[in-house]
C-alpha positions in Angstrom: 0.0 0.0 0.0 2.8 2.4 0.9 4.5 1.6 -2.5 1.3 2.7 -4.3 1.1 5.8 -2.2 4.8 6.7 -2.9 4.2 6.3 -6.7 1.1 8.6 -6.4 3.2 11.2 -4.7 5.9 10.8 -7.2 3.4 11.3 -10.1 2.0 14.4 -8.3 5.5 16.0 -8.2 6.1 15.2 -11.8 2.8 16.9 -12.8 3.6 19.9 -10.7 6.9 20.2 -12.6 4.9 20.6 -15.8 3.9 24.1 -14.7 7.5 25.3 -15.2 9.1 22.8 -17.5 7.9 20.3 -20.1 11.0 18.5 -21.5 11.1 15.1 -23.3 12.9 13.7 -20.3 10.1 14.8 -18.0 7.5 13.3 -20.4 9.4 9.9 -20.4 9.4 10.0 -16.5 5.7 10.5 -16.5 5.1 7.8 -19.1 7.1 5.3 -17.0 5.2 6.0 -13.8 1.8 6.0 -15.6 2.6 2.5 -16.9 3.2 1.3 -13.3 0.0 2.4 -11.5 -3.6 1.7 -12.1 -6.1 4.0 -13.9 -7.9 4.4 -10.6 -4.7 5.7 -8.9 -4.1 8.1 -11.8 -7.6 9.5 -11.6 -7.2 10.0 -7.8 -4.0 11.9 -8.4 -5.5 14.1 -11.0 -8.5 14.9 -8.8 -6.4 15.7 -5.8 -4.1 18.0 -7.8 -7.1 20.0 -9.1 -8.9 20.1 -5.8 -6.1 20.6 -3.3 -3.0 21.9 -5.2 -4.7 24.4 -7.6 -3.3 22.6 -10.7 -5.2 23.8 -13.8 -7.1 21.5 -16.1 -4.5 22.3 -18.8 -1.7 20.9 -16.7 -3.6 17.8 -15.8 -4.7 17.4 -19.5 -1.1 17.2 -20.6 -0.6 14.2 -18.3 -3.9 12.6 -19.4 -2.8 12.9 -23.1 0.5 11.3 -22.2 -1.5 8.5 -20.5 -3.5 8.0 -23.6 -0.3 7.8 -25.7 1.0 5.1 -23.3 -2.2 3.1 -23.6 -2.5 3.5 -27.4 1.1 2.3 -27.9 0.1 -0.9 -25.9 -2.9 -1.7 -28.1 -0.9 -2.2 -31.3 -0.3 -5.7 -30.2 1.3 -8.7 -31.9 0.9 -9.4 -35.6 -2.4 -11.2 -35.8 -1.8 -12.5 -39.3 -5.3 -13.7 -40.6 -7.2 -13.3 -43.8 -9.5 -10.2 -44.2 -12.6 -12.3 -43.9 -11.5 -13.7 -40.6 -13.4 -12.9 -37.3 -10.2 -11.8 -35.6 -9.4 -9.4 -38.4 -12.9 -7.9 -38.1 -12.6 -7.5 -34.3 -9.2 -5.8 -34.7 -10.7 -3.3 -37.3 -13.6 -2.6 -34.9 -11.1 -2.1 -32.1 -9.3 0.6 -34.2 -12.6 2.4 -34.6 -13.6 2.2 -31.0 -10.2 3.4 -29.9 -10.5 6.4 -32.1 -14.0 7.2 -30.8 -13.2 7.0 -27.1 -10.1 9.1 -27.5 -12.1 11.7 -29.6 -14.7 11.8 -26.8 -12.0 12.3 -24.2 -10.6 15.3 -26.2 -14.1 16.8 -26.5 -14.5 16.6 -22.7 -11.1 18.2 -22.3 -12.4 21.1 -24.4 -15.6 21.4 -22.3 -13.4 21.5 -19.1 -11.7 24.7 -20.4 -15.0 26.5 -20.5 -16.4 28.6 -17.6 -20.2 28.1 -18.1 -22.9 26.4 -20.0 -23.2 29.2 -22.6 -19.6 28.8 -23.6 -19.7 25.0 -23.6 -23.1 24.4 -25.2 -21.8 23.9 -28.8 -19.5 21.2 -27.4 -22.1 19.7 -25.1 -24.4 19.2 -28.0 -21.7 17.0 -29.7 -22.0 14.6 -26.8 -25.1 13.1 -28.4 -23.0 12.0 -31.4 -20.8 10.0 -29.1 -23.7 8.5 -27.2 -25.0 7.2 -30.6 -21.6 5.9 -31.5 -21.2 4.1 -28.1 -24.7 2.5 -28.6 -23.2 0.9 -31.8 -20.5 -0.8 -29.7 -23.3 -3.2 -28.7 -23.0 -5.1 -31.9 -19.3 -5.7 -31.2 -20.0 -6.9 -27.7 -22.7 -9.3 -29.0 -20.4 -10.7 -31.6 -17.8 -11.6 -29.0 -20.3 -12.8 -26.3 -22.4 -14.9 -28.6 -20.0 -15.7 -31.5 -16.5 -16.0 -30.2 -16.6 -16.6 -26.5 -18.7 -19.8 -26.6 -16.3 -21.5 -29.0 -13.2 -20.5 -27.0 -14.9 -21.9 -23.9 -15.4 -25.3 -25.6 -11.6 -25.5 -25.9 -11.3 -25.1 -22.1 -10.4 -21.3 -22.1 -13.1 -20.0 -19.8 -11.7 -17.3 -17.6 -10.5 -14.7 -20.2 -13.9 -14.5 -21.9 -15.5 -14.0 -18.5 -13.2 -11.1 -17.8 -13.8 -9.6 -21.2 -17.6 -9.9 -20.8 -17.4 -8.2 -17.4 -15.5 -5.3 -19.0 -18.3 -5.1 -21.7 -20.8 -4.6 -18.8 -18.6 -1.9 -17.2 -18.7 0.0 -20.5 -22.5 -0.5 -20.7 -22.8 1.1 -17.3 -20.6 4.0 -18.3 -22.6 4.5 -21.4 -25.8 4.5 -19.3 -24.3 7.1 -16.9 -23.4 9.3 -19.9 -27.0 9.2 -21.2 -28.4 10.0 -17.8 -25.9 12.8 -17.3 -26.9 14.4 -20.6 -30.6 14.2 -19.6 -30.0 15.7 -16.2 -31.4 19.3 -16.3 -30.7 20.1 -12.7 -26.9 19.6 -12.7 -24.6 22.6 -12.3 -21.7 23.2 -14.7 -18.9 22.4 -12.3 -20.6 19.0 -11.5 -21.2 18.3 -15.2 -17.5 18.8 -16.0 -16.4 16.6 -13.1 -18.7 13.8 -14.0 -17.8 14.0 -17.7 -14.1 13.9 -16.8 -14.7 10.7 -14.7 -16.7 9.0 -17.4 -14.5 9.8 -20.3 -11.3 8.9 -18.4 -12.9 5.6 -17.4 -14.0 4.9 -20.9 -10.5 5.5 -22.4 -8.8 3.4 -19.7 -11.3 0.6 -20.1 -11.4 0.3 -23.9 -7.7 0.7 -24.5 -6.8 -1.8 -21.7 -9.5 -4.1 -23.0 -8.0 -4.0 -26.5 -4.6 -4.7 -25.1 -5.7 -7.8 -23.3 -7.6 -9.1 -26.3 -4.7 -8.6 -28.7 -2.1 -10.1 -26.5 -4.0 -12.8 -24.6 -7.5 -13.7 -25.9 -6.9 -13.5 -29.7 -3.6 -15.4 -29.8 -5.2 -18.1 -27.6 -8.2 -18.3 -29.9 -6.0 -18.6 -33.0 -4.1 -21.5 -31.4 -7.1 -23.5 -30.5 -10.1 -22.8 -32.7 -10.4 -24.9 -35.9 -10.9 -23.6 -39.4 -14.4 -25.0 -39.5 -15.2 -23.3 -36.2 -13.9 -20.0 -37.5 -16.3 -20.3 -40.5 -19.2 -20.9 -38.1 -18.1 -17.9 -36.0 -18.0 -15.7 -39.1 -21.6 -16.9 -40.0 -22.7 -15.8 -36.6 -21.0 -12.5 -36.9 -22.8 -11.8 -40.2 -26.2 -12.6 -38.5 -25.5 -10.2 -35.6 -24.2 -7.4 -37.9 -21.5 -4.7 -38.0 -21.6 -1.1 -36.8 -18.6 0.6 -38.3 -16.8 -1.8 -40.6 -17.9 -3.8 -43.6 -15.8 -6.9 -43.7 -14.7 -8.8 -46.8 -17.1 -11.7 -47.5 -16.2 -15.3 -46.6 -14.7 -17.0 -49.6 -16.9 -19.4 -51.5 -16.0 -23.0 -50.9 -15.4 -23.7 -54.6 -12.8 -21.0 -54.7 -10.6 -22.9 -52.3 -11.1 -26.4 -53.6 -8.9 -28.1 -56.3 -8.4 -31.7 -57.3 -5.6 -32.2 -54.8 -7.9 -31.4 -52.0 -10.2 -34.3 -52.7 -9.3 -37.2 -50.4 -11.0 -40.5 -49.5 -11.9 -39.1 -46.1 -13.7 -36.1 -47.8 -15.6 -38.4 -50.2 -16.7 -40.6 -47.3 -17.8 -37.6 -45.4 -19.9 -36.3 -48.3 -21.5 -39.7 -48.7 -22.3 -39.9 -45.0 -24.0 -36.4 -45.1 -26.0 -37.5 -48.1 -27.2 -40.6 -46.4 -28.2 -38.7 -43.3 -30.2 -36.3 -45.3 -31.9 -39.0 -47.4 -33.1 -41.0 -44.3 -36.6 -40.6 -42.9 -37.1 -37.2 -41.2 -40.4 -38.0 -39.5 -40.7 -37.6 -35.8 -43.4 -39.5 -34.0 -45.1 -38.1 -30.9 -47.9 -39.7 -28.8 -50.2 -37.0 -30.3 -49.1 -37.0 -33.9 -46.3 -37.1 -36.5 -44.2 -34.2 -37.8 -41.4 -33.9 -40.2 -38.2 -32.2 -39.0 -38.9 -29.3 -41.4 -42.4 -28.9 -40.0 -41.2 -29.0 -36.4 -38.4 -26.5 -37.2 -40.8 -23.9 -38.6 -43.5 -24.5 -36.0 -40.9 -23.6 -33.3 -39.6 -20.6 -35.3 -43.1 -19.3 -35.9 -44.1 -19.3 -32.3 -44.7 -15.7 -31.0 -42.1 -16.4 -28.2 -38.4 -17.1 -28.1 -37.5 -20.4 -26.5 -34.2 -21.8 -25.3 -33.6 -25.3 -23.8 -30.9 -26.1 -21.3 -30.4 -29.8 -20.5 -29.9 -31.5 -17.1 -26.2 -30.9 -17.3 -26.7 -27.1 -17.7 -25.7 -27.2 -21.3 -27.6 -25.2 -24.0 -29.0 -27.7 -26.4 -31.5 -25.7 -28.5 -33.0 -22.3 -29.2 -35.6 -21.2 -31.6 -34.6 -18.8 -34.4 -37.6 -16.5 -34.6 -37.6 -13.6 -37.0 -37.1 -10.9 -34.3 -35.5 -12.4 -31.3 -35.5 -10.2 -28.2 -32.1 -11.5 -26.9 -29.4 -12.4 -29.4 -28.6 -16.1 -29.7 -25.8 -17.7 -31.7 -25.5 -21.3 -32.9 -22.0 -21.3 -31.3 -23.6 -21.4 -27.8 -24.9 -25.0 -28.4 -23.2 -27.2 -25.9 -22.1 -24.2 -23.8 -22.7 -24.1 -20.1 -25.6 -21.8 -19.5 -23.7 -20.0 -16.7 -21.2 -18.8 -19.3 -24.0 -17.3 -21.3 -24.7 -14.7 -18.6 -22.7 -11.9 -17.2 -21.0 -12.6 -13.9 -23.5 -10.6 -11.9 -26.3 -12.9 -13.0 -24.7 -16.3 -12.4 -25.8 -16.6 -8.8 -29.5 -16.1 -9.8 -29.1 -18.6 -12.7 -27.6 -21.3 -10.4 -30.3 -20.7 -7.8 -33.1 -21.3 -10.4 -31.4 -24.4 -11.7 -30.8 -25.7 -8.2 -34.5 -25.2 -7.2 -35.7 -26.9 -10.4 -33.4 -29.9 -9.9 -34.3 -30.3 -6.3 -38.0 -30.1 -7.1 -38.5 -27.0 -4.9 -39.9 -25.0 -7.8 -41.1 -25.6 -11.3 -41.3 -22.0 -12.6 -39.6 -18.6 -12.3 -40.8 -15.3 -13.8 -39.0 -12.0 -14.5 -40.1 -8.9 -16.4 -38.2 -5.8 -17.5 -38.4 -2.8 -19.8 -36.1 -2.7 -22.9 -36.9 0.5 -24.7 -40.5 0.2 -26.0 -40.6 -3.5 -25.2 -41.9 -4.9 -22.0 -40.1 -8.3 -21.8 -41.6 -11.2 -19.9 -39.2 -14.0 -19.2 -40.4 -17.4 -17.9 -38.3 -20.4 -16.8 -39.9 -23.8 -16.6 -38.5 -27.0 -15.2 -39.0 -29.8 -17.9 -39.7 -33.2 -16.3 -40.7 -36.5 -17.8 -43.7 -38.6 -16.9 -42.0 -39.8 -13.7 -41.1 -36.3 -12.6 -37.4 -36.7 -13.5 -35.7 -33.4 -14.3 -34.7 -33.2 -18.0 -33.7 -29.5 -18.2 -35.0 -26.0 -18.2 -37.0 -24.2 -20.8 -36.7 -20.4 -21.1 -39.6 -18.6 -22.8 -39.3 -14.9 -23.6 -41.8 -12.5 -25.2 -42.6 -8.9 -25.6 -45.9 -8.4 -23.8 -46.3 -4.6 -24.5 -48.7 -5.3 -27.4 -50.7 -7.7 -25.3 -51.1 -5.1 -22.5 -52.8 -2.8 -25.0 -55.6 -5.2 -25.7 -59.0 -4.1 -24.5 -62.6 -5.3 -25.1 -63.3 -8.2 -27.5 -62.5 -9.1 -31.1 -64.6 -11.7 -32.8 -64.3 -10.7 -36.5 -61.6 -11.6 -39.0 -61.1 -8.9 -41.6 -58.6 -7.6 -44.2 -57.2 -5.0 -41.8 -55.6 -7.6 -39.5 
């Protein structure tokens, strides 16, 4: 603890020196100490200097910009040599965009901090909405990692790094929410606005740049070592379904483009024959109450006005319906994934409690409801049991009940307006 305190005091003294000198040697000293202490400690030092030592925003901003330089230099990472269609290439390109945006936002906040009142700062404050919109687009990146990449990495036994990365996604979501609330707060005074903007923008820069650093040096190299070519193809397919916010990637090459006569082996021929025989066999499924083909069953489930997901008795995701407008994103890569790994860390305790109660027979159902924009989402969990009461798994059923809540009176007529 004393070591951290001494480094903080050392950084304070370096920042004070910038009032009278700003040499390359001093800049290098500041860079070194910034690389040795946490973003939180840096923020504490900056705040103490402004509040207690009378250091101006300009002096502190110099140090903050040096800090950004230190972080940006770290994010360049190793050479992740992959084709342009590859999911890792896509994520690296999106990282470049996100890095640019959080740094731009930090610089905007620095400009706002130089103003003395709302009137002077208003043209800059208006620009905050542009960044709020940009930060909303980050969600597609988060979902591609959480639902496309992470489940496949976990199947290869790499579970902790994705959990850490997902937690950081949630931290950014919280900062994004705080920024939106701050902009909508009409009661806040200018001094408080500047302070909160400073804290949010600094936290965003530190979070995103450190996040990129960890993914480039740890997560992505690990993924490239373990994930197979076929799995990368599946991940790319899931990426395409989720979508892109800021970068249009090169299309996945057609299979015929990569196949020549030398590629045809006995194993590949046998594999193609096996797939053909599987498809040509009977696809009828007999139930006690009727018979359906696989195709009929597939589209019945996908036509239901609810989203369903089934988790088996071993807590592994085994199926989810692919309705036209799912409320929560699902990716085919989650099949076989532990359901606990499909939720952020803060929700795992609740998930385990529900599953435990279902397995023990204590409960058969659990309900939740929440607002998501204009949607009022109703989530139900059901214990699935056989005729003897044996636990087979858990069924999640999700639907938007906002339209249902608007229903009044009666409707007994079918007409062309429906």
